[in-house]
N, C-alpha and C positions, 0 to 999 in steps of 0.2 A: 569161046565165051562161056559156055556152062563150066568149064573147069576154073575159070577166073571167078565166077559166082561162088563156086564150091568153096575155093580158097578162101575168098573173102568172108564168107559164112563161118568158116572154122576159124579164122584169125579173129573176127569179131567175138565168136563164142569163146575162144580161149582167154582173150583179153577181159570180157566181161566175168569170167569165173574167177579170174586173177583178182581183179579188183574187188569182186564181192568177197572173197575168201579174206582179203587184207582188211576188208571194212569190218568183218566179224571178228578178226583176231585183235585189231588195234585196241579196241576198248579193254579187252582181256588183258592185255599187256600192260596198258595204263594203270588198270586196277591193282595190280601186283607188281609194284616196282622192286627191282633187284639191285638198283644201284642208288647211291646217294651222291649227288653232284658228279655223276659220271664215273665214279669209283665203285667197283664191287666190294661188299663188305660181308664179313661173316655175320654181323649184327643183322643184316636184312634178311638172314635165312633162319632166325630163330623164331619159335613159336610166339614169343612176347611181342616181337616186332610184327609179325603177319596179324596178331590179334589187335595190335593197335590200328594197323591199316584197315581191318575189317571195322573196328568199333568207329573209327572216324567216319568212314563211309556210311555207316548207319545213321551217325549224328546228323551229317550233311543232308541224307535222304529224308530225314524225319523234320529238318529245319531246326534242329538244336543247336545251342550255343557250344563252343568248345568244352568238353568235359572229360577229364581222365579219371578213369576208376583204377587207381593203382592197387587197391586192395586183392586184385586178382593174381597178383604176383609176388612172390617171397623174397627173392634176392634183390640186392641193389642193381645188379646187373640186368637182371629180367626188367625191372622197373624202368631202368634206363632206355632199353631196347623197345618196350612198349611206348614210352613218350615219344621216342624218336620215330617211330612208324606212325603213331598217332599224329603228330604235329606234321610231318611231312605229308601224309595222307589227306588231313584236313584241308592243309593249304592248297594242295593239288585239286581236291575236289571242289572246293569254294571257287577257285580260278576258273576251273571248266564251268561252273555253274554261272558265274558272271560272266564269261565268254558267250554263254547261250542266251543271255539276258534274261534269266529267270529271277 
């Protein structure tokens, strides 16, 4: 009987640790998407795209309307990456906010 209790305790502990780790990692993965529509893109790996994601997240956290600061990037390609990252992240953050009922 003691062996069964020990085994059950270890199994519950392992399951709890696994679910806890998943709960910590999921928001981090969602905050930095690496794919657009399920397809990995070189654009998502650029600094401009990641900056767009970050700026959108800040806008949503502050309750601001969608606002693109394109002056931060010199090339058309960087501006396009920034816009793509910003718009994708802004929509995702707003959808998550609405799901939580805030």
